[in-house]
Every structure is written in C-alpha cells, then in structure tokens.
VOMARZA-120302 format. One record per residue (C-alpha): residue number from 1; x, y, z. Coordinates in nm, 3 decimals, always signed. Example, Ala and Ser with C-alpha at 12.3 -4.5 7.8 and 13.67 -1.06 7.14 Angstrom:
BEGIN
+------+---------+---------+---------+
! resi !      px !      py !      pz !
+------+---------+---------+---------+
!    1 !  +1.230 !  -0.450 !  +0.780 !
!    2 !  +1.367 !  -0.106 !  +0.714 !
+------+---------+---------+---------+
This chain:
BEGIN
+------+---------+---------+---------+
! resi !      px !      py !      pz !
+------+---------+---------+---------+
!    1 ! -18.997 ! +13.961 !  -1.967 !
!    2 ! -19.159 ! +13.656 !  -2.117 !
!    3 ! -19.166 ! +13.330 !  -1.926 !
!    4 ! -19.237 ! +12.977 !  -2.032 !
!    5 ! -19.206 ! +12.625 !  -1.900 !
!    6 ! -19.256 ! +12.423 !  -2.220 !
!    7 ! -19.051 ! +12.467 !  -2.536 !
!    8 ! -19.066 ! +12.281 !  -2.867 !
!    9 ! -18.739 ! +12.287 !  -3.062 !
!   10 ! -18.700 ! +12.293 !  -3.439 !
!   11 ! -18.621 ! +11.921 !  -3.448 !
!   12 ! -18.946 ! +11.843 !  -3.268 !
!   13 ! -18.787 ! +11.786 !  -2.925 !
!   14 ! -18.999 ! +11.914 !  -2.639 !
!   15 ! -18.840 ! +12.048 !  -2.320 !
!   16 ! -19.050 ! +12.089 !  -2.007 !
!   17 ! -18.943 ! +12.242 !  -1.675 !
!   18 ! -18.924 ! +11.952 !  -1.433 !
!   19 ! -18.828 ! +11.921 !  -1.065 !
!   20 ! -18.462 ! +11.991 !  -1.148 !
!   21 ! -18.549 ! +12.333 !  -1.290 !
!   22 ! -18.669 ! +12.603 !  -1.048 !
!   23 ! -18.980 ! +12.801 !  -1.146 !
!   24 ! -18.921 ! +13.098 !  -1.378 !
!   25 ! -18.770 ! +13.399 !  -1.205 !
!   26 ! -18.452 ! +13.575 !  -1.092 !
!   27 ! -18.244 ! +13.392 !  -0.831 !
!   28 ! -17.931 ! +13.481 !  -0.633 !
!   29 ! -17.718 ! +13.289 !  -0.386 !
!   30 ! -17.374 ! +13.173 !  -0.278 !
!   31 ! -17.255 ! +12.879 !  -0.489 !
!   32 ! -16.920 ! +12.796 !  -0.326 !
!   33 ! -16.777 ! +12.862 !  +0.020 !
!   34 ! -16.412 ! +12.806 !  +0.113 !
!   35 ! -16.267 ! +12.909 !  +0.448 !
!   36 ! -15.929 ! +12.854 !  +0.611 !
!   37 ! -15.786 ! +12.891 !  +0.960 !
!   38 ! -15.504 ! +12.772 !  +1.185 !
!   39 ! -15.487 ! +12.397 !  +1.245 !
!   40 ! -15.566 ! +12.423 !  +1.616 !
!   41 ! -15.927 ! +12.494 !  +1.520 !
!   42 ! -15.971 ! +12.154 !  +1.350 !
!   43 ! -16.155 ! +11.974 !  +1.637 !
!   44 ! -16.404 ! +12.259 !  +1.685 !
!   45 ! -16.464 ! +12.297 !  +1.311 !
!   46 ! -16.514 ! +11.922 !  +1.269 !
!   47 ! -16.773 ! +11.930 !  +1.546 !
!   48 ! -16.943 ! +12.231 !  +1.385 !
!   49 ! -16.969 ! +12.053 !  +1.050 !
!   50 ! -17.090 ! +11.727 !  +1.205 !
!   51 ! -17.367 ! +11.911 !  +1.391 !
!   52 ! -17.493 ! +12.048 !  +1.059 !
!   53 ! -17.425 ! +11.770 !  +0.812 !
!   54 ! -17.435 ! +11.457 !  +1.028 !
!   55 ! -17.176 ! +11.227 !  +1.180 !
!   56 ! -17.145 ! +10.997 !  +0.878 !
!   57 ! -16.815 ! +11.098 !  +0.721 !
!   58 ! -16.564 ! +10.944 !  +0.484 !
!   59 ! -16.187 ! +10.978 !  +0.500 !
!   60 ! -16.016 ! +11.141 !  +0.204 !
!   61 ! -15.678 ! +11.271 !  +0.100 !
!   62 ! -15.797 ! +11.627 !  +0.152 !
!   63 ! -15.785 ! +11.916 !  -0.092 !
!   64 ! -15.477 ! +11.998 !  -0.298 !
!   65 ! -15.166 ! +12.062 !  -0.083 !
!   66 ! -15.326 ! +11.892 !  +0.219 !
!   67 ! -15.241 ! +11.544 !  +0.348 !
!   68 ! -15.565 ! +11.451 !  +0.524 !
!   69 ! -15.933 ! +11.514 !  +0.494 !
!   70 ! -16.287 ! +11.403 !  +0.565 !
!   71 ! -16.599 ! +11.438 !  +0.352 !
!   72 ! -16.965 ! +11.483 !  +0.432 !
!   73 ! -17.140 ! +11.379 !  +0.112 !
!   74 ! -17.230 ! +11.551 !  -0.101 !
!   75 ! -16.989 ! +11.837 !  -0.136 !
!   76 ! -16.849 ! +11.921 !  +0.210 !
!   77 ! -16.478 ! +11.866 !  +0.282 !
!   78 ! -16.254 ! +11.946 !  +0.577 !
!   79 ! -15.880 ! +11.929 !  +0.499 !
!   80 ! -15.575 ! +11.946 !  +0.726 !
!   81 ! -15.207 ! +11.851 !  +0.724 !
!   82 ! -15.077 ! +12.153 !  +0.532 !
!   83 ! -14.717 ! +12.268 !  +0.561 !
!   84 ! -14.840 ! +12.614 !  +0.662 !
!   85 ! -15.029 ! +12.469 !  +0.960 !
!   86 ! -15.378 ! +12.553 !  +0.835 !
!   87 ! -15.709 ! +12.376 !  +0.779 !
!   88 ! -15.955 ! +12.435 !  +0.497 !
!   89 ! -16.330 ! +12.388 !  +0.459 !
!   90 ! -16.487 ! +12.359 !  +0.112 !
!   91 ! -16.863 ! +12.359 !  +0.061 !
!   92 ! -16.942 ! +12.308 !  -0.305 !
!   93 ! -17.236 ! +12.428 !  -0.508 !
!   94 ! -17.400 ! +12.085 !  -0.514 !
!   95 ! -17.443 ! +12.092 !  -0.136 !
!   96 ! -17.529 ! +12.462 !  -0.118 !
!   97 ! -17.811 ! +12.413 !  -0.368 !
!   98 ! -17.973 ! +12.186 !  -0.108 !
!   99 ! -17.998 ! +12.493 !  +0.121 !
!  100 ! -18.195 ! +12.811 !  +0.071 !
!  101 ! -18.016 ! +13.143 !  +0.041 !
!  102 ! -18.052 ! +13.238 !  +0.408 !
!  103 ! -17.917 ! +12.902 !  +0.525 !
!  104 ! -17.612 ! +12.942 !  +0.299 !
!  105 ! -17.532 ! +13.279 !  +0.451 !
!  106 ! -17.586 ! +13.144 !  +0.803 !
!  107 ! -17.345 ! +12.862 !  +0.725 !
!  108 ! -17.080 ! +13.111 !  +0.611 !
!  109 ! -17.134 ! +13.318 !  +0.925 !
!  110 ! -17.104 ! +13.007 !  +1.141 !
!  111 ! -16.770 ! +12.916 !  +0.988 !
!  112 ! -16.643 ! +13.268 !  +1.045 !
!  113 ! -16.761 ! +13.254 !  +1.406 !
!  114 ! -16.542 ! +12.943 !  +1.445 !
!  115 ! -16.242 ! +13.162 !  +1.365 !
!  116 ! -16.214 ! +13.075 !  +0.994 !
!  117 ! -16.148 ! +13.326 !  +0.719 !
!  118 ! -16.326 ! +13.314 !  +0.380 !
!  119 ! -16.075 ! +13.257 !  +0.100 !
!  120 ! -16.314 ! +13.179 !  -0.187 !
!  121 ! -16.677 ! +13.275 !  -0.236 !
!  122 ! -16.882 ! +13.227 !  -0.552 !
!  123 ! -17.194 ! +13.436 !  -0.603 !
!  124 ! -17.444 ! +13.338 !  -0.873 !
!  125 ! -17.736 ! +13.519 !  -1.034 !
!  126 ! -17.972 ! +13.299 !  -1.236 !
!  127 ! -18.225 ! +13.408 !  -1.495 !
!  128 ! -18.476 ! +13.125 !  -1.547 !
!  129 ! -18.739 ! +13.155 !  -1.818 !
!  130 ! -18.663 ! +13.526 !  -1.862 !
!  131 ! -18.540 ! +13.537 !  -2.224 !
!  132 ! -18.245 ! +13.763 !  -2.145 !
!  133 ! -18.016 ! +13.592 !  -2.400 !
!  134 ! -17.727 ! +13.653 !  -2.160 !
!  135 ! -17.458 ! +13.433 !  -2.315 !
!  136 ! -17.508 ! +13.553 !  -2.673 !
!  137 ! -17.537 ! +13.920 !  -2.579 !
!  138 ! -17.222 ! +13.905 !  -2.361 !
!  139 ! -17.025 ! +13.718 !  -2.627 !
!  140 ! -17.120 ! +13.969 !  -2.896 !
!  141 ! -17.035 ! +14.254 !  -2.660 !
!  142 ! -16.689 ! +14.111 !  -2.588 !
!  143 ! -16.628 ! +14.074 !  -2.960 !
!  144 ! -16.708 ! +14.444 !  -3.005 !
!  145 ! -16.449 ! +14.535 !  -2.741 !
!  146 ! -16.704 ! +14.642 !  -2.479 !
!  147 ! -16.577 ! +14.433 !  -2.185 !
!  148 ! -16.442 ! +14.655 !  -1.904 !
!  149 ! -16.281 ! +14.599 !  -1.562 !
!  150 ! -16.165 ! +14.248 !  -1.660 !
!  151 ! -15.901 ! +14.247 !  -1.930 !
!  152 ! -15.964 ! +13.927 !  -2.117 !
!  153 ! -16.227 ! +13.672 !  -2.203 !
!  154 ! -16.242 ! +13.318 !  -2.333 !
!  155 ! -16.526 ! +13.152 !  -2.521 !
!  156 ! -16.579 ! +12.781 !  -2.464 !
!  157 ! -16.896 ! +12.693 !  -2.655 !
!  158 ! -16.983 ! +12.355 !  -2.802 !
!  159 ! -17.215 ! +12.291 !  -3.096 !
!  160 ! -17.351 ! +11.995 !  -3.283 !
!  161 ! -17.260 ! +11.932 !  -3.649 !
!  162 ! -17.586 ! +12.108 !  -3.736 !
!  163 ! -17.482 ! +12.416 !  -3.537 !
!  164 ! -17.712 ! +12.366 !  -3.237 !
!  165 ! -17.546 ! +12.470 !  -2.906 !
!  166 ! -17.489 ! +12.198 !  -2.648 !
!  167 ! -17.270 ! +12.420 !  -2.430 !
!  168 ! -17.256 ! +12.797 !  -2.383 !
!  169 ! -16.974 ! +12.923 !  -2.159 !
!  170 ! -16.796 ! +13.260 !  -2.150 !
!  171 ! -16.508 ! +13.312 !  -1.904 !
!  172 ! -16.421 ! +13.667 !  -1.799 !
!  173 ! -16.085 ! +13.758 !  -1.647 !
!  174 ! -15.816 ! +13.522 !  -1.522 !
!  175 ! -15.893 ! +13.230 !  -1.290 !
!  176 ! -15.571 ! +13.312 !  -1.101 !
!  177 ! -15.678 ! +13.670 !  -1.021 !
!  178 ! -15.865 ! +13.771 !  -0.703 !
!  179 ! -16.186 ! +13.821 !  -0.905 !
!  180 ! -16.302 ! +13.634 !  -1.212 !
!  181 ! -16.642 ! +13.560 !  -1.364 !
!  182 ! -16.828 ! +13.335 !  -1.603 !
!  183 ! -17.155 ! +13.347 !  -1.791 !
!  184 ! -17.297 ! +13.016 !  -1.900 !
!  185 ! -17.610 ! +12.825 !  -1.984 !
!  186 ! -17.693 ! +12.633 !  -1.667 !
!  187 ! -17.980 ! +12.449 !  -1.830 !
!  188 ! -17.753 ! +12.306 !  -2.099 !
!  189 ! -17.482 ! +12.223 !  -1.845 !
!  190 ! -17.727 ! +12.020 !  -1.638 !
!  191 ! -17.910 ! +11.885 !  -1.947 !
!  192 ! -18.241 ! +11.999 !  -1.801 !
!  193 ! -18.347 ! +12.294 !  -2.020 !
!  194 ! -18.320 ! +12.425 !  -2.377 !
!  195 ! -18.078 ! +12.695 !  -2.490 !
!  196 ! -18.132 ! +13.026 !  -2.313 !
!  197 ! -18.395 ! +12.908 !  -2.065 !
!  198 ! -18.166 ! +12.898 !  -1.758 !
!  199 ! -17.862 ! +13.128 !  -1.776 !
!  200 ! -17.619 ! +13.214 !  -1.500 !
!  201 ! -17.375 ! +13.495 !  -1.421 !
!  202 ! -17.127 ! +13.372 !  -1.162 !
!  203 ! -16.846 ! +13.567 !  -0.993 !
!  204 ! -16.563 ! +13.411 !  -0.795 !
!  205 ! -16.391 ! +13.614 !  -0.523 !
!  206 ! -16.066 ! +13.489 !  -0.372 !
!  207 ! -15.764 ! +13.616 !  -0.174 !
!  208 ! -15.835 ! +13.948 !  -0.003 !
!  209 ! -16.167 ! +14.002 !  -0.184 !
!  210 ! -16.352 ! +13.705 !  -0.031 !
!  211 ! -16.343 ! +13.839 !  +0.329 !
!  212 ! -16.468 ! +14.176 !  +0.208 !
!  213 ! -16.765 ! +14.015 !  +0.032 !
!  214 ! -16.844 ! +13.807 !  +0.341 !
!  215 ! -16.831 ! +14.115 !  +0.563 !
!  216 ! -17.068 ! +14.310 !  +0.337 !
!  217 ! -17.318 ! +14.024 !  +0.323 !
!  218 ! -17.319 ! +13.980 !  +0.701 !
!  219 ! -17.354 ! +14.353 !  +0.765 !
!  220 ! -17.644 ! +14.387 !  +0.519 !
!  221 ! -17.870 ! +14.151 !  +0.711 !
!  222 ! -18.207 ! +14.072 !  +0.553 !
!  223 ! -18.121 ! +14.277 !  +0.243 !
!  224 ! -17.834 ! +14.041 !  +0.152 !
!  225 ! -17.996 ! +13.928 !  -0.182 !
!  226 ! -17.982 ! +14.284 !  -0.318 !
!  227 ! -17.628 ! +14.322 !  -0.185 !
!  228 ! -17.511 ! +13.999 !  -0.349 !
!  229 ! -17.671 ! +14.086 !  -0.685 !
!  230 ! -17.500 ! +14.426 !  -0.674 !
!  231 ! -17.166 ! +14.260 !  -0.595 !
!  232 ! -17.201 ! +14.018 !  -0.888 !
!  233 ! -17.310 ! +14.290 !  -1.131 !
!  234 ! -17.035 ! +14.522 !  -1.007 !
!  235 ! -16.756 ! +14.279 !  -1.095 !
!  236 ! -16.767 ! +14.374 !  -1.465 !
!  237 ! -16.902 ! +14.638 !  -1.699 !
!  238 ! -16.984 ! +14.646 !  -2.068 !
!  239 ! -16.938 ! +14.990 !  -2.224 !
!  240 ! -16.944 ! +15.112 !  -2.581 !
!  241 ! -16.608 ! +15.103 !  -2.756 !
!  242 ! -16.600 ! +15.469 !  -2.864 !
!  243 ! -16.224 ! +15.516 !  -2.856 !
!  244 ! -16.217 ! +15.688 !  -2.516 !
!  245 ! -15.993 ! +15.546 !  -2.244 !
!  246 ! -16.187 ! +15.689 !  -1.948 !
!  247 ! -16.471 ! +15.457 !  -1.852 !
!  248 ! -16.697 ! +15.746 !  -1.751 !
!  249 ! -16.677 ! +15.879 !  -2.107 !
!  250 ! -16.794 ! +15.546 !  -2.251 !
!  251 ! -17.172 ! +15.493 !  -2.221 !
!  252 ! -17.294 ! +15.159 !  -2.093 !
!  253 ! -17.372 ! +14.911 !  -2.369 !
!  254 ! -17.747 ! +14.922 !  -2.431 !
!  255 ! -17.803 ! +14.553 !  -2.349 !
!  256 ! -17.606 ! +14.578 !  -2.023 !
!  257 ! -17.789 ! +14.892 !  -1.916 !
!  258 ! -18.120 ! +14.715 !  -1.982 !
!  259 ! -18.016 ! +14.398 !  -1.796 !
!  260 ! -17.888 ! +14.586 !  -1.488 !
!  261 ! -18.168 ! +14.842 !  -1.473 !
!  262 ! -18.248 ! +14.916 !  -1.109 !
!  263 ! -17.929 ! +14.753 !  -0.981 !
!  264 ! -17.631 ! +14.930 !  -0.825 !
!  265 ! -17.306 ! +14.753 !  -0.899 !
!  266 ! -17.064 ! +14.727 !  -0.606 !
!  267 ! -16.697 ! +14.667 !  -0.677 !
!  268 ! -16.465 ! +14.514 !  -0.416 !
!  269 ! -16.132 ! +14.692 !  -0.391 !
!  270 ! -15.809 ! +14.556 !  -0.246 !
!  271 ! -15.843 ! +14.500 !  +0.128 !
!  272 ! -15.594 ! +14.599 !  +0.397 !
!  273 ! -15.358 ! +14.340 !  +0.542 !
!  274 ! -15.542 ! +14.103 !  +0.774 !
!  275 ! -15.423 ! +14.160 !  +1.135 !
!  276 ! -15.558 ! +13.824 !  +1.249 !
!  277 ! -15.406 ! +13.560 !  +1.474 !
!  278 ! -15.432 ! +13.311 !  +1.188 !
!  279 ! -15.198 ! +13.523 !  +0.975 !
!  280 ! -14.958 ! +13.583 !  +1.265 !
!  281 ! -14.964 ! +13.212 !  +1.350 !
!  282 ! -14.870 ! +13.117 !  +0.993 !
!  283 ! -14.583 ! +13.368 !  +0.996 !
!  284 ! -14.455 ! +13.238 !  +1.333 !
!  285 ! -14.452 ! +12.875 !  +1.220 !
!  286 ! -14.272 ! +12.956 !  +0.899 !
!  287 ! -14.026 ! +13.221 !  +1.016 !
!  288 ! -13.957 ! +13.156 !  +1.385 !
!  289 ! -14.068 ! +12.802 !  +1.468 !
!  290 ! -13.804 ! +12.607 !  +1.270 !
!  291 ! -13.519 ! +12.807 !  +1.427 !
!  292 ! -13.654 ! +12.758 !  +1.780 !
!  293 ! -13.673 ! +12.383 !  +1.727 !
!  294 ! -13.320 ! +12.382 !  +1.584 !
!  295 ! -13.184 ! +12.567 !  +1.887 !
!  296 ! -13.360 ! +12.332 !  +2.129 !
!  297 ! -13.230 ! +12.022 !  +1.947 !
!  298 ! -12.876 ! +12.163 !  +1.932 !
!  299 ! -12.871 ! +12.242 !  +2.304 !
!  300 ! -13.070 ! +11.924 !  +2.383 !
!  301 ! -13.315 ! +12.113 !  +2.604 !
!  302 ! -13.695 ! +12.158 !  +2.591 !
!  303 ! -13.825 ! +12.430 !  +2.358 !
!  304 ! -13.993 ! +12.597 !  +2.656 !
!  305 ! -13.652 ! +12.648 !  +2.819 !
!  306 ! -13.517 ! +12.810 !  +2.503 !
!  307 ! -13.815 ! +13.047 !  +2.482 !
!  308 ! -13.787 ! +13.137 !  +2.850 !
!  309 ! -13.416 ! +13.219 !  +2.813 !
!  310 ! -13.464 ! +13.421 !  +2.492 !
!  311 ! -13.745 ! +13.628 !  +2.642 !
!  312 ! -13.573 ! +13.692 !  +2.976 !
!  313 ! -13.626 ! +14.057 !  +3.071 !
!  314 ! -13.865 ! +14.128 !  +2.780 !
!  315 ! -14.183 ! +14.310 !  +2.883 !
!  316 ! -14.524 ! +14.202 !  +2.749 !
!  317 ! -14.664 ! +14.411 !  +2.466 !
!  318 ! -14.967 ! +14.634 !  +2.508 !
!  319 ! -15.059 ! +14.718 !  +2.149 !
!  320 ! -15.391 ! +14.532 !  +2.175 !
!  321 ! -15.577 ! +14.471 !  +1.851 !
!  322 ! -15.758 ! +14.150 !  +1.752 !
!  323 ! -15.465 ! +13.908 !  +1.779 !
!  324 ! -15.450 ! +13.863 !  +2.160 !
!  325 ! -15.826 ! +13.804 !  +2.187 !
!  326 ! -15.825 ! +13.562 !  +1.892 !
!  327 ! -15.529 ! +13.376 !  +2.041 !
!  328 ! -15.706 ! +13.344 !  +2.376 !
!  329 ! -16.015 ! +13.194 !  +2.212 !
!  330 ! -15.817 ! +12.965 !  +1.981 !
!  331 ! -15.600 ! +12.837 !  +2.267 !
!  332 ! -15.906 ! +12.785 !  +2.486 !
!  333 ! -16.064 ! +12.564 !  +2.219 !
!  334 ! -15.737 ! +12.378 !  +2.168 !
!  335 ! -15.694 ! +12.319 !  +2.543 !
!  336 ! -16.055 ! +12.203 !  +2.581 !
!  337 ! -16.022 ! +11.936 !  +2.310 !
!  338 ! -15.681 ! +11.830 !  +2.440 !
!  339 ! -15.817 ! +11.742 !  +2.784 !
+------+---------+---------+---------+
C-alpha cells in the first residue's frame, strides 16, 4: 500500500504529517475503558488510580446517574453514589492515547484485579497513510446492501459548499446494543490530516460482551494486538447482496476481503450470567436490603438482631463458587480502609 506524509490538495493547501499524526502504518489499541464494581471497593480503587495518575484530583458530579465523582485530568473519572450501590471508572481515549498499547491493557487488567468488571471497551484499528479509502468503500458497500451482522447504518458526513469533505463518519448498528461500530476519518476529526490519510474502524463492546473481550485479551498475552484486530474485524461483515439469506452463501465483498486479508475475525457471543459477588451484592441491596431495614425500624431494634433472628437454625451453604472468595476479599479491603 502506498504511504505518504505530504499531500497537496486541489486548492493548493498542503498537509504535512506533524507530531499529532503517528507515522504511516497500521495501529490497534483500546480507546475507552469503563469498569464498575460494588461501592465498598471505592477506597482501594481510588488509591489504585492515584498511584497511576497522581494525587492531584478535582471533584466532579460524577458520570450520569452518579452523585459524586473525582477526575484525574485528562480523561480519568471515578464515580460513586449510585442507587444500585456501585462505583464506575471511565478512562477516555484522550488519556489512553498517552499510553502505549501494552500499558492500556495492563491498566485494564489492574482494574479487574481490584474486583471491577469491564462494562464498556472500545477497540480501534487505524490505517495511517495506507490509502485504504475505508469510509468511502464502507459507505458504498452499505448502500449496495452488503452490510451483515449489524442491521442498520447511519451516515453523518459533512461537506463544504464546493463538495469537499470536512467530516466522514459512518455508524454501524445501534448505540444501545451490546456491540456497535463506527468508521470515520480520524485525521479530519482532529483537523490534522487530509481526507483518507488517517481512517479508523472502532468497535464498542458493552453489557455482557465487554467482559468477554477483556478475558480474551488477557488470556492472549503478548499476541493481544492480533487478537484485538480480529475482534474488531469480526464485529461486522460485508458480503455481496446476491439474494441469498444464508451468509455462507454470500461471498465476501471484494473490498472487504482485500482489507481483511490475513485476519481472522472473532465474534463475541452472548455471555453466561455473571456469578460474581458484585452482581449478588446489587441484587441483595435492591431486593432484600430495604425490607430488612423496614423490619428493623418497625421493631426498633438493630438490623443485626433482625438478621440473627431470621437466620436462626439456618445452616451455612456449601455451594462454593467465586462469590464467597470475592466477598472475603472485598470485605477485607473494606475493613482495612475503615480502621
């Protein structure tokens, strides 16, 4: 593929790759990390973030649906005060771009080791100076009815009065679904490169898909870049619209086959229910906690007395699983910070 770092446009404008534009090549990395966990982990998570991003923080109102928060600028936020009794960590692309790919994955692993669960991960593949014409090819392919896996698309381009693009952006799928994607011109978005010089394919995994992606990346080890590219590529397909309903009977669109040559798309399927303490804790607070407090207030006795009376004669369970061990660790951290 051809590469270049200096382009002269038809109107005489000259674009040159500067310090804000990486050298020509193919790049892959995480571009957003969001994790959540039960609120008892807040002191340990705050300490974890301060060790990595410094102790200079600013108070904030937190993310949506949270009442409190703190920010490590740029782009790191810890939120708490949610009615479900959870905390949330958001690390945005602006901060992640200050870290190399390995450091981003280590940061995700560190948050998971604190007991947090990934609830949103964005993976991005960038073609810089590669002349792949990603946005135009994908748009034309969608128009021909070749988009598969995701059921809808939305074009959000912007052009000058003379027809010159100032924004190229193609959304794939629904933002509310567990997996959605977008293809856009990163160089135009950042106003640092001409049309087509820096293009990005970005996939957003949420809900039950985010933990699956995180698990695959951690298990892959040093080969995580190939794994992440395969995960991004595997989120969608472009196949010829030949009237057949079965995907296997529709050949890959020629441009997509060329672009993904040598790659093995990996698709994330629906995960099993999460048997974690965090999930159990949220259920307990919502379903059992309010009634226990009501009983204690009605009888005007401590909650501990109510629990002791209700559980009189009940034998401890022995089903095992991850919840008892996770509870022990979470309570240990809570008790340590309480003292």
